[in-house]
N, C-alpha and C positions, 0 to 999 in steps of 0.2 A: 836322811830323809828315807821312810819307807815309801815302796813303790808297790802299786798293785797292779798287775798284768791281767788282761782279759779282754772282754767285749762288753760294750754298755748294756745291751740289751737281755743278758743272761740273768736268770733269776738268782743263781748262786752268788754271781757278782754281786748283785744287788743287796742280797743278804750280808755278805762279807763287807761291803762299804758301810752298809747301816751299822754293823757291828763297830766298824772302826770310827765311825761318825758319833755313836752314842758313848763310847769309851774314851773320847776325846784324843784319838791317836791322828796326827798329822800325817798325811800320805799324799802321794802323788799318784795319779791314775794314768796309765798307758794303755790306749786302746790299741792292740796290735793289727787290728782290722784296717784301721785309719792310719796309724803311725807307722806301722810295719814292725819288723822283728829283726834285730841283727843277728847274723848268723853265730858270730862270737858269743853272744849272750845265751842262744840257744844251745850251744855246746857246751858252755860251763852250766847250764842247768842239767842237761843231761849226763855230764861227769858227775856231778852231785846227788842227783836224784834218780838217774837211769831212765832210758827212754821209755820203759813200760809205764812208769808213775806218771810220766808227762802225757801219754797219748790218751786221749779220751775216746774209749770205744763203747760210749753210750750215746754219743751224740748222733745228730743227723749228718754231720759230714762223715763220719766213720761209715754210717749205714749206706751212704751214696758211693762209697769207694767200691771198685768193682770186687767180687766176691774173690777171685783170684788174687787180689793184691791184700785182701784182709787175711786170707789163709796163709799166705806165705810173708807176711809182715816181719821184719828182722831189723835190728837196729838202724841200718844203712836206709832202708826204705821208709823207715818210720821218721827218721831224720829229714829225709827228703819231703814227706808229707807235711810235717810242720813247718819246714822252712818256705815250701811253696803256699801252704794254707794254715797260718797260725791258729784259726779258728778250731782246729783239730786238737789245740793244745787243752789239757785239764784245767778248768777254771775254778776259782782264781789261782794265781802264782803270785804269792807274797814274798817280796824281796825285803827282807829285813836287814841288808848288808851283809852281816857275817854267815847268814843262812837264809834258806827259802823254805816256805810251806806251799803245798800244791794241795788244791781243794779246800773247802771252808769247813771248819768245826770250832764251834765257839769256844769248846774247851782248849782246842789247841792254840787258838788266838789269845785266850786268857792266859795260858801258861807263857807265851811267848811275850807278853807284855807285862808280865808281872814286874812290880818294882820294888 
């Protein structure tokens, strides 16, 4: 089963879930603000995708971080931020089983679900 991770009120999440619905893809939604995020899962994502790809530097949570934190962010501090506040992870994160996609692109989703 495909799992999509993110937060419900995000516009990009809504676009991704609408795409999945319109293309008949069964999926499970995991709202990590409400359901939390397992650290082992986060570390697996980071190993596969890299912390830079996971960290949402465009969102409000990033802008709310102290300037000193933003300017000196590294792998360790980024993982701590994501663990403490998963809302700072780029959305959506689509878990396809053998691989993950971060962010939404209709083209990437279409390629991932080619039959």
